[in-house]
BAGU-153697 format. One line per 5 residues: number of its first residue (from 1); their letters; for each residue x, y, z of C-alpha. Coordinates in nm, 4 decimals. Example, Ala and Ser with C-alpha at 12.3 -4.5 7.8 and 13.67 -1.06 7.14 Angstrom:
BEGIN
1	as	1.2300,-0.4500,0.7800  1.3670,-0.1060,0.7140
***
This chain:
BEGIN
1	mplds	1.7403,-0.4135,1.7684  1.5372,-0.7375,1.7628  1.1800,-0.7162,1.8771  1.0787,-0.9400,2.1639  0.7191,-1.0510,2.1116
6	rqasd	0.6508,-0.9686,2.4758  0.8026,-0.6204,2.4509  0.5593,-0.3282,2.4521  0.5906,-0.0997,2.1514  0.4353,0.2113,2.0039
11	kidll	0.4402,0.3393,1.6489  0.4292,0.6721,1.4719  0.4249,0.7877,1.1100  0.6393,1.0943,1.0422  0.6298,1.3224,0.7379
16	ipsls	0.9756,1.4370,0.6202  0.9293,1.6782,0.3255  1.3055,1.7057,0.2604  1.3462,1.3370,0.1679  1.4593,1.3301,-0.1939
21	cagcm	1.7071,1.0504,-0.2647  1.8497,0.7161,-0.1590  2.1122,0.8903,0.0532  1.8401,1.0717,0.2485  1.6524,0.7463,0.2983
26	rkveg	1.9647,0.5659,0.4182  2.0621,0.8408,0.6639  1.7148,0.8665,0.8157  1.6682,0.4922,0.8533  2.0219,0.4413,0.9823
31	klvda	1.9941,0.7169,1.2423  1.6583,0.5899,1.3677  1.7525,0.2219,1.3771  2.0682,0.3019,1.5757  1.8754,0.5133,1.8285
36	vgvls	1.8058,0.3772,2.1748  1.4549,0.2350,2.2026  1.3802,0.2204,1.8290  1.2653,-0.1233,1.7178  1.2268,-0.0598,1.3448
41	arvnl	1.2143,0.2216,1.0906  1.0907,0.2062,0.7315  1.1134,0.5009,0.4914  0.8653,0.5397,0.2055  1.0505,0.7680,-0.0361
46	tnrrv	0.7494,0.8031,-0.2657  0.5348,0.9565,0.0099  0.8290,1.1048,0.2052  0.7192,0.9260,0.5201  0.8877,0.7075,0.7784
51	avrfd	0.7082,0.4538,0.9976  0.8822,0.4064,1.3316  0.8162,0.1460,1.6002  0.9717,0.2190,1.9367  0.9719,0.1206,2.3018
56	paltd	0.7840,0.4004,2.4854  0.9770,0.3221,2.8017  1.3054,0.4190,2.6332  1.2158,0.6977,2.3904  0.9249,0.8980,2.2512
61	aevli	0.8143,1.0768,1.9352  0.9539,1.4171,2.0397  1.3011,1.2714,2.0898  1.2909,1.1068,1.7470  1.1701,1.4236,1.5739
66	dmlgk	1.4420,1.6299,1.7463  1.7049,1.3754,1.6445  1.6003,1.3884,1.2782  1.6040,1.7687,1.2847  1.9624,1.7695,1.4082
71	igypa	2.0808,1.5659,1.1062  1.9053,1.7995,0.8637  1.5683,1.6283,0.8162  1.2909,1.8200,0.9968  0.9954,1.5884,1.0610
76	rplsr	0.6474,1.6125,1.2031  0.3778,1.3597,1.2958  0.1584,1.2646,1.0039  -0.1784,1.4348,1.0495  -0.5081,1.3492,0.8842
81	tdrnd	-0.4605,1.6474,0.6516  -0.1179,1.5153,0.5541  -0.2690,1.1740,0.4789  -0.5166,1.3316,0.2393  -0.2591,1.5381,0.0498
86	pmakq	0.0768,1.5512,0.2290  0.2737,1.7326,-0.0420  0.0102,1.9772,-0.1764  0.1633,2.2903,-0.0172  0.5147,2.1964,-0.1228
91	srell	0.3951,2.1342,-0.4787  0.2366,2.4805,-0.4974  0.5548,2.6469,-0.3680  0.7654,2.4482,-0.6116  0.5439,2.5491,-0.9031
96	lrvgv	0.5758,2.9169,-0.8031  0.9546,2.8887,-0.8027  0.9395,2.7213,-1.1443  0.7421,3.0213,-1.2736  0.9835,3.2785,-1.1297
101	sgfaa	1.2938,3.1027,-1.2628  1.1337,3.0450,-1.6027  1.0298,3.4103,-1.6378  1.3774,3.5274,-1.5364  1.5441,3.2785,-1.7717
106	mnvml	1.3434,3.4052,-2.0698  1.4359,3.7677,-2.0010  1.8043,3.6890,-1.9446  1.8079,3.4881,-2.2670  1.6702,3.7893,-2.4547
111	lsigv	1.9533,4.0033,-2.3160  2.2048,3.7315,-2.4010  2.1047,3.7487,-2.7676  2.2709,4.0899,-2.7840  2.5917,3.9502,-2.6387
116	wsgad	2.5888,3.6568,-2.8781  2.5285,3.8987,-3.1672  2.8634,4.0652,-3.1048  2.7928,4.3609,-2.8751  3.1007,4.5757,-2.8063
121	aamrd	3.2661,4.6024,-2.4651  3.0503,4.8809,-2.3151  2.7229,4.7388,-2.4485  2.8272,4.3877,-2.3455  2.8964,4.5029,-1.9880
126	llhwa	2.5609,4.6812,-1.9766  2.3772,4.3716,-2.0937  2.5680,4.1585,-1.8428  2.4778,4.3882,-1.5516  2.1137,4.3961,-1.6630
131	salia	2.1186,4.0159,-1.6727  2.2683,4.0123,-1.3221  1.9904,4.2371,-1.1855  1.7313,3.9907,-1.3167  1.9082,3.6599,-1.2589
136	lpama	2.0635,3.6984,-0.9131  1.7416,3.7747,-0.7162  1.5574,3.5045,-0.9122  1.8357,3.2547,-0.8431  1.8290,3.3415,-0.4711
141	yagtp	1.4517,3.2828,-0.4511  1.4069,2.9907,-0.6905  1.7152,2.8058,-0.5657  1.6075,2.8183,-0.1996  1.4973,2.4487,-0.1876
146	fftsa	1.8457,2.3403,-0.2971  2.0303,2.5860,-0.0722  1.8231,2.4992,0.2353  1.8638,2.1267,0.1873  2.2374,2.1581,0.1258
151	wralr	2.2862,2.3774,0.4339  2.0972,2.1317,0.6565  2.3168,1.8495,0.5315  2.6413,2.0417,0.5796  2.5372,2.1614,0.9261
156	agsln	2.4732,1.7988,1.0218  2.8182,1.7024,0.8932  2.6956,1.5090,0.5891  2.6461,1.5470,0.2155  2.3438,1.5114,-0.0086
161	mdvpi	2.2923,1.5695,-0.3788  2.1730,1.9263,-0.3224  2.5259,2.0186,-0.2076  2.6849,1.9874,-0.5540  2.3765,2.1440,-0.7125
166	slaif	2.4074,2.4454,-0.4814  2.7804,2.4575,-0.5482  2.7152,2.4642,-0.9228  2.4705,2.7526,-0.8849  2.7061,2.9562,-0.6641
171	lsagn	3.0032,2.8936,-0.8911  2.8035,2.9895,-1.2003  2.6748,3.3083,-1.0385  3.0067,3.3999,-0.8742  3.2069,3.3448,-1.1895
176	svfet	2.9573,3.5498,-1.3918  2.9705,3.8442,-1.1474  3.3510,3.8299,-1.1507  3.3611,3.8260,-1.5318  3.1157,4.1168,-1.5508
181	amsgq	3.3103,4.3264,-1.2998  3.6305,4.2610,-1.4956  3.4592,4.3373,-1.8306  3.5127,3.9761,-1.9296  3.3320,3.7948,-2.2068
186	hayfd	3.2285,3.4764,-2.0200  2.9329,3.5687,-1.7986  2.6802,3.2852,-1.7773  2.3819,3.4291,-1.5912  2.1571,3.2620,-1.8471
191	agiml	2.3129,2.9208,-1.7749  2.2797,2.9660,-1.3964  1.9133,3.0617,-1.3945  1.8266,2.8004,-1.6580  2.0083,2.5369,-1.4497
196	iffll	1.7747,2.6186,-1.1602  1.4719,2.6288,-1.3912  1.5354,2.2837,-1.5392  1.6176,2.1317,-1.2007  1.2937,2.2704,-1.0574
201	vgryi	1.0925,2.1516,-1.3575  1.2412,1.8050,-1.3203  1.1705,1.8012,-0.9467  0.8131,1.9230,-0.9991  0.7372,1.6639,-1.2693
206	eqmtr	0.8946,1.3952,-1.0529  0.6751,1.5039,-0.7612  0.3632,1.4974,-0.9754  0.4411,1.1515,-1.1094  0.5019,1.0379,-0.7535
211	arars	0.1629,1.1796,-0.6630  0.0050,0.9720,-0.9386  0.1857,0.6669,-0.8086  0.1010,0.7444,-0.4474  -0.0876,0.4786,-0.2623
216	sasel	-0.4638,0.4494,-0.2567  -0.4375,0.4467,0.1211  -0.4517,0.8269,0.1235  -0.7502,0.8150,-0.1125  -0.9177,0.5711,0.1232
221	lamtg	-0.8858,0.7922,0.4286  -1.0167,1.0899,0.2323  -1.3363,0.9032,0.1392  -1.4955,0.9617,0.4783  -1.5089,1.3360,0.4126
226	rttmr	-1.3869,1.6243,0.6262  -1.7174,1.6972,0.8023  -2.0233,1.5042,0.9122  -2.3640,1.5815,1.0654  -2.3820,1.4935,1.4352
231	vftng	-2.7243,1.4201,1.5868  -2.7742,1.4990,1.9568  -3.0114,1.3170,2.1931  -3.2554,1.6102,2.1856  -3.2727,1.5944,1.8070
236	drqki	-3.0484,1.8945,1.7381  -2.7932,1.8646,1.4607  -2.4497,2.0170,1.4148  -2.1852,1.9780,1.1467  -1.8544,1.8700,1.3006
241	atadl	-1.5137,1.7591,1.1732  -1.4992,1.3883,1.0980  -1.1700,1.3741,1.2890  -1.3607,1.4755,1.6079  -1.5972,1.1757,1.6023
246	mpgmq	-1.5959,0.9592,1.9135  -1.7612,0.6238,1.9942  -2.1152,0.6748,2.1200  -2.1876,0.9769,1.9000  -2.4728,0.9559,1.6483
251	vaiap	-2.4426,1.0915,1.2936  -2.6935,1.1441,1.0126  -2.5953,1.0004,0.6742  -2.7864,1.1456,0.3802  -2.8269,0.9640,0.0479
256	gerip	-2.5074,0.9994,-0.1552  -2.2834,1.0415,0.1509  -2.0260,0.7974,0.2797  -2.0387,0.6720,0.6362  -1.7530,0.8440,0.8269
261	adgrv	-1.6875,0.5772,1.0920  -1.7695,0.2203,1.1871  -2.1006,0.1969,1.3666  -2.4507,0.0575,1.3999  -2.7694,0.1840,1.2350
266	vagas	-3.0096,0.3077,1.5046  -3.2787,0.4702,1.2891  -3.3908,0.4621,0.9273  -3.3476,0.2068,0.6516  -3.1561,0.2329,0.3248
271	dldrs	-2.9511,0.0477,0.0657  -2.5736,0.0637,0.0988  -2.2970,0.0295,-0.1571  -2.0352,-0.1778,0.0309  -1.8129,-0.2461,-0.2714
276	litge	-1.5249,-0.0488,-0.1210  -1.5114,-0.2885,0.1755  -1.6381,-0.6209,0.0390  -1.5863,-0.5945,-0.3365  -1.9543,-0.6817,-0.3915
281	slpar	-2.1365,-0.4547,-0.6363  -2.4913,-0.5445,-0.5277  -2.6442,-0.3045,-0.2703  -2.6952,-0.4361,0.0829  -2.9996,-0.3507,0.2950
286	aqpgt	-2.9369,-0.1562,0.6168  -3.1882,-0.1170,0.8988  -3.1747,-0.0639,1.2755  -2.9177,-0.3027,1.4198  -2.7135,-0.3383,1.0982
291	evnag	-2.3385,-0.3017,1.1463  -2.1813,-0.0582,0.8979  -1.8241,0.0419,0.8116  -1.6518,0.3681,0.7328  -1.6354,0.4394,0.3610
296	tlnls	-1.9662,0.2665,0.2829  -2.1871,0.4728,0.0487  -2.5483,0.5402,0.1497  -2.7726,0.5085,-0.1562  -3.1433,0.5620,-0.0972
301	aeiiv	-3.2554,0.7198,0.2323  -3.1219,0.8940,0.5416  -3.0018,0.6738,0.8254  -2.8796,0.7523,1.1761  -2.5622,0.5681,1.2757
306	evtka	-2.4177,0.5339,1.6239  -2.0383,0.5378,1.6072  -1.8572,0.2359,1.7530  -1.5096,0.2900,1.6033  -1.3742,0.6151,1.4622
311	gdesl	-1.0523,0.7457,1.3092  -0.7612,0.5040,1.3104  -0.9749,0.2355,1.4798  -1.2131,0.1944,1.1844  -1.1977,-0.0895,0.9328
316	laeia	-1.1189,0.1627,0.6579  -0.8143,0.2843,0.8521  -0.7042,-0.0762,0.9055  -0.7247,-0.1389,0.5297  -0.5278,0.1800,0.4656
321	glvga	-0.2717,0.0546,0.7149  -0.2353,-0.2692,0.5177  -0.1705,-0.0726,0.1998  0.0816,0.1528,0.3733  0.2602,-0.1465,0.5238
326	aergr	0.2929,-0.2999,0.1786  0.4530,0.0173,0.0432  0.7082,0.0174,0.3234  0.8000,-0.3445,0.2596  1.1311,-0.4131,0.0918
331	srhdq	1.1916,-0.6720,-0.1756  1.5324,-0.8057,-0.2734  1.5310,-0.5685,-0.5730  1.4616,-0.2760,-0.3402  1.7402,-0.3771,-0.1047
336	laera	1.9766,-0.4232,-0.4007  1.9021,-0.0710,-0.5268  1.9483,0.0707,-0.1783  2.2857,-0.1000,-0.1319  2.3967,0.0154,-0.4775
341	aklya	2.3013,0.3748,-0.3961  2.4848,0.3529,-0.0634  2.8073,0.2497,-0.2365  2.7469,0.4728,-0.5342  2.7306,0.8135,-0.3642
346	psvhv	3.0846,0.8210,-0.2166  3.2261,0.6772,-0.5392  3.0759,0.9640,-0.7374  3.2324,1.2257,-0.5077  3.5722,1.0619,-0.5482
351	laala	3.5216,1.0510,-0.9257  3.4317,1.4224,-0.9344  3.7438,1.5083,-0.7383  3.9576,1.3018,-0.9779  3.7919,1.4712,-1.2760
356	fagwl	3.8771,1.8119,-1.1302  4.2364,1.7143,-1.0629  4.2798,1.5534,-1.4052  4.1424,1.8457,-1.6050  4.3369,2.0953,-1.3963
361	wvtgd	4.6581,1.9014,-1.4611  4.5909,1.8735,-1.8379  4.4554,2.2228,-1.9095  4.5576,2.4363,-1.6144  4.2101,2.5962,-1.6380
366	grlsi	4.0622,2.5980,-1.2859  3.7250,2.7345,-1.4013  3.6808,2.4599,-1.6609  3.7948,2.1922,-1.4143  3.5398,2.3033,-1.1536
371	qisva	3.2641,2.3133,-1.4149  3.3375,1.9561,-1.5265  3.3594,1.8193,-1.1716  3.0279,1.9846,-1.0796  2.8687,1.8399,-1.3941
376	vliit	2.9889,1.4944,-1.2841  2.8316,1.5379,-0.9414  2.4986,1.6546,-1.0835  2.4623,1.4086,-1.3684  2.5354,1.1056,-1.1516
381	cpcal	2.2804,1.1748,-0.8765  2.1382,0.8310,-0.7798  1.7792,0.9575,-0.7536  1.6651,0.7364,-1.0406  1.8122,0.4308,-0.8712
386	alavp	1.6415,0.5228,-0.5438  1.3048,0.5668,-0.7162  1.3238,0.2544,-0.9320  1.1719,-0.0065,-0.6998  0.9683,0.1963,-0.4439
391	tvhtv	0.7694,0.3636,-0.7198  0.6964,0.0309,-0.8875  0.5771,-0.1154,-0.5577  0.3589,0.1855,-0.4828  0.1879,0.1689,-0.8215
396	atsrl	0.1399,-0.2082,-0.7912  -0.0073,-0.1735,-0.4412  -0.2485,0.0920,-0.5669  -0.3497,-0.1246,-0.8618  -0.4113,-0.4257,-0.6364
401	frggi	-0.6164,-0.2132,-0.4000  -0.8500,-0.1162,-0.6819  -0.9067,-0.4896,-0.7312  -0.9890,-0.5420,-0.3632  -0.6470,-0.6935,-0.2826
406	flkdg	-0.4443,-0.5698,0.0146  -0.0752,-0.6453,0.0603  0.0609,-0.6696,0.4124  0.4172,-0.7252,0.2947  0.5787,-0.5490,-0.0010
411	galer	0.8154,-0.8449,-0.0447  0.5135,-1.0644,-0.1250  0.5061,-0.9161,-0.4759  0.8458,-1.0563,-0.5568  0.7731,-1.3901,-0.3898
416	lcevd	0.4530,-1.4248,-0.5928  0.6648,-1.4176,-0.9088  0.8588,-1.7210,-0.7848  0.5482,-1.9332,-0.7252  0.5173,-2.2569,-0.9224
421	tivfd	0.2665,-2.4418,-0.7014  -0.0690,-2.3232,-0.5647  -0.2443,-2.4979,-0.2772  -0.6112,-2.4232,-0.2061  -0.8145,-2.4922,0.1020
426	ktgtl	-1.1635,-2.6120,0.0100  -1.4298,-2.4781,0.2439  -1.4524,-2.1000,0.2340  -1.1769,-2.0706,-0.0264  -1.2720,-2.2657,-0.3380
431	tdgrp	-1.6293,-2.2724,-0.2098  -1.8312,-1.9836,-0.0748  -1.8272,-2.1350,0.2736  -2.2060,-2.1255,0.3062  -2.3725,-2.4692,0.3154
436	rlvdp	-2.7076,-2.5012,0.1387  -2.9691,-2.7617,0.2185  -3.0073,-3.0145,-0.0635  -3.2736,-3.2549,0.0698  -3.5238,-3.0513,0.2716
441	lpddh	-3.8362,-3.1869,0.4348  -4.1693,-3.1063,0.2753  -4.2782,-2.7530,0.3583  -4.5724,-2.8708,0.5661  -4.3780,-3.1269,0.7665
446	pawpm	-4.4616,-3.0957,1.1400  -4.0948,-3.1184,1.2406  -4.0048,-2.7858,1.0753  -4.1098,-2.5562,1.3672  -3.8965,-2.7540,1.6133
451	iaala	-3.5983,-2.7717,1.3735  -3.6231,-2.3980,1.3100  -3.6282,-2.3202,1.6835  -3.3140,-2.5238,1.7475  -3.1303,-2.4047,1.4351
456	rasrh	-3.1821,-2.0372,1.5170  -3.0143,-2.0876,1.8538  -2.6796,-2.1772,1.6951  -2.4273,-2.0011,1.4731  -2.2948,-2.3245,1.3229
461	pyata	-2.2953,-2.3004,0.9393  -2.5264,-2.6040,0.9066  -2.7656,-2.4577,1.1645  -2.7608,-2.1262,0.9776  -2.8482,-2.3057,0.6525
466	lseaa	-3.1408,-2.4825,0.8209  -3.2590,-2.1555,0.9743  -3.2462,-1.9822,0.6350  -3.4379,-2.2697,0.4756  -3.7065,-2.2403,0.7442
471	sergi	-3.7306,-1.8639,0.6918  -3.7721,-1.9104,0.3164  -4.0694,-2.1371,0.3884  -4.2252,-1.8958,0.6349  -4.1948,-2.1445,0.9225
476	vtadv	-4.3028,-2.0179,1.2659  -4.0689,-2.1524,1.5327  -4.1969,-2.3755,1.8084  -4.1946,-2.2516,2.1661  -3.9050,-2.4538,2.3057
481	qdite	-3.7312,-2.4164,2.6401  -3.3933,-2.4874,2.7946  -3.1971,-2.4629,2.4718  -2.8387,-2.5788,2.5213  -2.5619,-2.6131,2.2626
486	ipgkg	-2.3130,-2.8913,2.3298  -1.9845,-2.8182,2.1483  -1.8961,-3.0815,1.8910  -2.2347,-3.2516,1.9196  -2.5339,-3.0276,1.8639
491	ivatl	-2.8309,-2.8597,2.0315  -3.0721,-2.9990,2.2853  -3.3971,-2.8383,2.4105  -3.7312,-2.9318,2.5606  -4.0766,-2.9027,2.4101
496	ndtei	-4.3722,-2.9955,2.6289  -4.1340,-3.1771,2.8653  -3.9903,-3.3759,2.5740  -3.6242,-3.3503,2.4701  -3.5483,-3.2749,2.1073
501	llgrp	-3.2044,-3.2984,1.9450  -3.0387,-3.1417,1.6426  -2.6757,-3.2164,1.5633  -2.4245,-3.4788,1.4553  -2.5935,-3.7912,1.3155
506	swvga	-2.3920,-4.0197,1.5455  -2.5013,-3.8183,1.8494  -2.8632,-3.8018,1.7440  -2.8756,-4.1678,1.6446  -2.8827,-4.1453,1.2648
511	ssgqv	-2.6663,-4.3393,1.0214  -2.6624,-4.0927,0.7308  -2.6530,-3.7233,0.6467  -2.4452,-3.4438,0.7923  -2.7043,-3.3193,1.0443
516	afslp	-2.9915,-3.5084,1.2042  -3.3011,-3.4226,1.4090  -3.4876,-3.6529,1.6420  -3.7344,-3.6786,1.9282  -3.5778,-3.9163,2.1844
521	dsdvv	-3.9134,-4.0743,2.2576  -3.9703,-4.1380,1.8903  -3.8109,-4.3728,1.6417  -3.8361,-4.1093,1.3692  -3.5037,-3.9471,1.2757
526	hsfsf	-3.4663,-3.6877,1.0005  -3.1284,-3.6536,0.8306  -3.0125,-3.3558,0.6266  -2.7342,-3.3191,0.3724  -2.5706,-2.9976,0.2569
531	aqslr	-2.3671,-2.8833,-0.0394  -2.1473,-2.5824,-0.0994  -2.1303,-2.3722,-0.4124  -1.8019,-2.2846,-0.5773  -1.6865,-1.9282,-0.5444
536	pqaae	-1.7702,-1.7250,-0.8555  -1.5177,-1.7908,-1.1344  -1.3372,-2.0549,-0.9242  -1.3387,-2.3146,-1.2039  -1.2306,-2.0567,-1.4645
541	vcetl	-0.9522,-1.9228,-1.2404  -0.8183,-2.2728,-1.1740  -0.8245,-2.3531,-1.5462  -0.6331,-2.0312,-1.6252  -0.3767,-2.1006,-1.3536
546	rakgy	-0.3243,-2.4517,-1.4869  -0.2804,-2.3118,-1.8403  -0.0131,-2.0737,-1.7061  0.1829,-2.3738,-1.5789  0.1027,-2.3727,-1.2077
551	dlyil	0.0709,-2.7052,-1.0251  -0.2577,-2.7052,-0.8252  -0.3545,-2.8907,-0.5068  -0.6543,-2.9030,-0.2733  -0.5921,-2.9663,0.0966
556	sgdhp	-0.8996,-3.0044,0.3170  -1.0086,-3.1360,0.6521  -1.3492,-3.2304,0.5087  -1.4598,-3.5851,0.4291  -1.3389,-3.7414,0.1006
561	davae	-1.6727,-3.7281,-0.0844  -1.7102,-3.3532,-0.0350  -1.3486,-3.2913,-0.1389  -1.3832,-3.5151,-0.4450  -1.6897,-3.3194,-0.5576
566	iaeat	-1.5027,-2.9862,-0.5494  -1.1917,-3.1394,-0.7047  -1.4013,-3.2597,-0.9974  -1.5751,-2.9218,-1.0344  -1.2422,-2.7366,-1.0463
571	nipka	-1.0550,-3.0102,-1.2367  -0.7856,-3.0343,-0.9676  -0.7050,-3.4057,-0.9371  -0.4391,-3.3581,-0.6674  -0.6707,-3.3368,-0.3681
576	kaelt	-0.6271,-3.4609,-0.0120  -0.9075,-3.4927,0.2438  -0.9415,-3.5314,0.6203  -0.6160,-3.3461,0.6884  -0.5382,-3.1980,1.0275
581	pqakh	-0.3773,-2.8505,1.0527  -0.0461,-3.0227,1.1263  -0.0844,-3.2466,0.8218  -0.1436,-2.9435,0.5983  0.1628,-2.7753,0.7438
586	dflkd	0.3770,-3.0847,0.6916  0.2557,-3.1229,0.3326  0.3669,-2.7685,0.2492  0.7007,-2.8288,0.4173  0.7466,-3.1373,0.1991
591	lsaqg	0.6704,-2.9348,-0.1132  0.9247,-2.6724,-0.0071  1.1841,-2.9440,0.0533  1.1280,-3.0536,-0.3064  1.2242,-2.7054,-0.4248
596	rsvlm	0.8681,-2.5858,-0.4820  0.7651,-2.2238,-0.4212  0.4132,-2.2532,-0.2851  0.1263,-2.0053,-0.2740  -0.1210,-2.1155,-0.0065
601	vgdgl	-0.4762,-1.9806,-0.0270  -0.6868,-2.0526,0.2808  -0.9432,-1.9006,0.5137  -0.9895,-2.1192,0.8212  -0.8171,-2.1068,1.1557
606	ndspa	-0.6908,-2.4577,1.0791  -0.5122,-2.3172,0.7718  -0.2920,-2.0807,0.9750  0.0058,-2.3219,1.0140  0.0058,-2.3996,0.6420
611	laaah	-0.0223,-2.0300,0.5507  0.2764,-1.9547,0.7706  0.4778,-2.2360,0.6104  0.4062,-2.1236,0.2522  0.6434,-1.9181,0.0379
616	vsmsp	0.3628,-1.6624,0.0095  0.0031,-1.6765,0.1349  -0.3401,-1.5273,0.0625  -0.6677,-1.5210,0.2540  -1.0165,-1.3967,0.1650
621	gsaad	-1.1577,-1.1072,0.3647  -1.4073,-1.3459,0.5230  -1.1232,-1.5428,0.6862  -1.0702,-1.5639,1.0591  -0.8683,-1.2797,1.2154
626	ttqsv	-0.5845,-1.5172,1.3049  -0.5692,-1.6427,0.9468  -0.5548,-1.2898,0.8067  -0.2780,-1.1951,1.0481  -0.0636,-1.4832,0.9161
631	sdivf	-0.1334,-1.4161,0.5470  0.0792,-1.1901,0.3291  -0.2193,-1.0830,0.1170  -0.5907,-1.0378,0.1918  -0.8574,-1.0067,-0.0777
636	tgasl	-1.2234,-0.9058,-0.0605  -1.5322,-1.0130,-0.2510  -1.6886,-1.3467,-0.3357  -1.4809,-1.4168,-0.6465  -1.1553,-1.6130,-0.6569
641	ypvlt	-1.0321,-1.3932,-0.9420  -0.8091,-1.1792,-0.7102  -0.5697,-1.4758,-0.6884  -0.5099,-1.4540,-1.0617  -0.4957,-1.0736,-1.0515
646	aldva	-0.2349,-1.0736,-0.7740  -0.0109,-1.3133,-0.9669  -0.0405,-1.1082,-1.2870  0.0262,-0.7741,-1.1134  0.3235,-0.9225,-0.9283
651	atatr	0.4735,-1.0487,-1.2534  0.4264,-0.7082,-1.4149  0.5682,-0.5239,-1.1141  0.8787,-0.7424,-1.1052  0.9393,-0.6805,-1.4759
656	rares	0.8977,-0.3052,-1.4269  1.1327,-0.3078,-1.1258  1.4021,-0.4866,-1.3245  1.3478,-0.2508,-1.6182  1.3743,0.0552,-1.3916
661	igiat	1.6961,-0.0682,-1.2311  1.8290,-0.1374,-1.5792  1.7333,0.2115,-1.7012  1.8984,0.3767,-1.4008  2.2128,0.1662,-1.4403
666	lynvi	2.2365,0.2240,-1.8171  2.1915,0.5978,-1.7666  2.4863,0.6111,-1.5276  2.7048,0.3863,-1.7450  2.6596,0.6369,-2.0295
671	avpva	2.6439,0.9607,-1.8287  2.9543,0.9199,-1.6126  3.2118,0.8878,-1.8952  3.0429,1.1641,-2.0947  3.0585,1.4023,-1.7961
676	vlgfv	3.4162,1.3087,-1.7027  3.5305,1.3711,-2.0600  3.3881,1.7233,-2.0425  3.1110,1.6903,-2.2981  2.8358,1.8286,-2.0722
681	tplia	2.7858,2.1500,-1.8787  2.6102,2.1682,-1.5405  2.2985,2.2797,-1.7275  2.2966,1.9709,-1.9507  2.3770,1.7552,-1.6483
686	alams	2.0718,1.8921,-1.4681  1.8521,1.8084,-1.7654  1.9913,1.4531,-1.7852  1.9632,1.3882,-1.4113  1.6025,1.5078,-1.3920
691	gssiv	1.5155,1.3199,-1.7084  1.6439,0.9879,-1.5746  1.4283,1.0160,-1.2608  1.1217,1.1029,-1.4651  1.1774,0.8154,-1.7086
696	vtlna	1.2081,0.5664,-1.4231  0.8901,0.6960,-1.2586  0.6953,0.6946,-1.5851  0.8092,0.3381,-1.6463  0.6562,0.2402,-1.3112
701	lrqrt	0.3302,0.4125,-1.4028  0.2983,0.1853,-1.7077  0.1611,-0.0788,-1.4682  -0.1679,0.1082,-1.4599  -0.2459,0.0072,-1.8155
706	ls	0.0013,-0.2584,-1.9256  0.0571,-0.6160,-1.8128
***
């Protein structure tokens, strides 16, 4: 259902512990998308979550949860505890079942040694019954995850990969009991319990590798801690759950603790480590009135913070949301794997049925035919194919996060790999965006107090630079009145009934500089010029990008001299100045028409049209809110190095995704004929199926250390 921009919508994240394969993902997404009132649904198989956007006038969360339960996928809203460690309980239960099945398998194997050694009929029957007493209860307990999942699927009128697994276990156990009761020689209690053991081991290892790959978003939300110290108006203190914080509450932050919510310092002074939010390693000073963010580390002294935004409203939660959104994004590789899995599952069931019919026709042995068909079903489970791309994207997103880079669209990774041209904005992107005064007046000049008074009344970057210069010189501001800022011109005020002006040279009456100051009754006019410093490593990053073969441009609305200076400093000769937002947009459209894939990096509101027109776009964390909302990627910190990091990680992730799809495909090309020809038992099939999923996941984890 298409989303009308005017249509009201709500969203919810649901945890679905039973998600395990591409078929599960397809069924859940398909059921939700087809439901009345649902606008979109995105499953994250790695975290077993689904993000749903819906029209609250047509449906609600309870209806969606009930609907998923009816098709065999019980869901619940994602709580804060789930965000911190959503699969911890399931992992502990799985490990316990691994232990039970492993212990039983060892004991049954010991009993089987006697059978293999040639025990006679009576002794063989005794050993078989002893094996049954150990194996059957263990199989019933340890195999519960498979049986439960299979039953939910069958009750909902569908199939999943736990159905053939459960069938294999029941057939193995049933055949063994029948053989034992008939004093037969072919009881395979050891194979049945070992089948469960290896499947559980594979599932547990897969879950642990998923946990390693899991997004840093959950780590982010856990950084605020579970409890915090609330301070009441009478001075009393009480430890409360961080989740219970509300705007207006005051909390005490001791040295070494992280701030649990966005707020404002109301008492105390300290140094803060804001690297988690800004990427800057240098401590920042906090004192009464300083705005602080959740996740910031208090370093030196206790401070009292009044909460302004808590929980999901905090900046930390917004960043976590960006990371989560990136994980849910789908690239073309991801969509290809999903479509392949969708077609693959029914084909495998048909193939298993043909294998059964063929072997039954050739051999007339129903037991052997069933065993081979079950082995086909198990060995060809498309779990590896389903994990191939999502796991790669999750690891890449986590790696980018550690570099202060936040993806808003998972497809941006793939598009970054297609980039051949990079376009930079100048001010605030290649430069730090903070003008510095280059030709100040002498420190004792009598105009400084008046200039300082006017400059401190404006938030214009040039006014801020003048105000900072005055503060560095210890200038005491003049007592001016009637300060008025005229947009696009400057500031006017009165001093002793005399008007004073600070603003555009043409407005003030100057013929040079970027800002001028004058007394209207005086012929004296003071002009000021400003310069901007390059972002740290900007020149080095541009040189590296050029060496990698990227074509670089600068597009700016600034005057030609300022643009030429930055172009020379970064060695980017293709630079255009005095461009309007429309001109920037049109330039990128022209590049696209030439077959270029453009990465646009910009921070200003005037860059928004160009960012939207680019193949993929990035903005620094200091960018305007509108600019960040248009961009595919946001990075923090003063350095331009994240641009290079994002391109490198994207290239690595795309290689890993292609490798993982190749591994999964090669596995099935080899495994299917081998199983159909009868060379593997269900036990060997279980080992192969689990191994393929683990190999694919481990291949994705290579991104953490390799490029």
